[in-house]
C-alpha positions as CSV (number, residue, x, y, z in Angstrom):
1,M,-8.0,6.2,15.2
2,D,-9.1,4.6,18.6
3,G,-11.2,1.5,17.0
4,E,-14.4,2.8,18.8
5,D,-17.4,1.7,16.5
6,L,-19.3,4.8,15.8
7,G,-21.7,2.9,13.4
8,H,-22.3,3.8,9.7
9,N,-18.8,3.2,8.9
10,R,-17.3,6.2,10.9
11,A,-13.8,6.3,12.2
12,H,-13.1,8.0,15.5
13,L,-10.0,10.0,15.8
14,R,-9.6,11.2,19.4
15,W,-6.4,13.5,19.1
16,F,-2.8,13.3,18.4
17,I,-0.2,15.1,20.4
18,V,3.2,16.4,19.2
19,D,5.7,17.6,22.0
20,N,6.3,21.3,22.0
21,S,9.9,20.9,21.3
22,L,9.1,19.1,17.9
23,R,6.5,21.5,16.8
24,G,7.2,23.6,13.6
25,F,8.6,20.6,11.7
26,G,5.4,19.5,10.0
27,L,5.1,16.4,12.2
28,G,1.3,17.3,13.1
29,K,0.6,17.3,9.5
30,Q,2.3,14.0,8.8
31,L,0.4,12.4,11.6
32,L,-3.0,13.8,10.4
33,N,-2.2,12.7,6.9
34,S,-1.3,9.2,8.1
35,A,-4.4,9.0,10.0
36,L,-6.4,10.1,7.1
37,A,-4.8,7.6,4.7
38,F,-5.3,4.8,7.4
39,A,-9.0,5.6,7.5
40,D,-9.2,5.7,3.7
41,A,-7.4,2.3,3.5
42,Q,-10.0,0.8,5.8
43,G,-12.9,2.2,3.8
44,F,-14.1,4.6,6.3
45,V,-16.5,7.1,4.9
46,Q,-16.4,9.7,7.7
47,I,-14.0,10.6,10.4
48,N,-15.3,12.0,13.7
49,L,-12.6,14.1,15.6
50,W,-12.8,14.2,19.3
51,T,-11.1,17.3,20.9
52,F,-11.4,19.7,23.6
53,S,-10.5,23.2,24.5
54,G,-6.8,24.3,24.8
55,L,-5.6,22.6,21.5
56,N,-5.1,25.9,19.8
57,A,-1.8,25.0,18.2
58,A,-3.6,22.3,16.1
59,R,-6.6,24.4,14.9
60,Y,-5.2,25.1,11.5
61,L,-4.8,21.3,10.8
62,Y,-8.3,20.7,11.7
């Protein structure tokens, strides 16, 4: 979460990156779960994801 105020109690998740050598160990899923848990603990009602073309490996997490 980047702390940007999107208004209406919405969190902003820009991206998270896992090095290629660490892929396949479930670290991306753990990072995303931690981000979601943080947003829940802070009382956010929505999370907006900022992403861009080329993040094909993360598609299944989104």
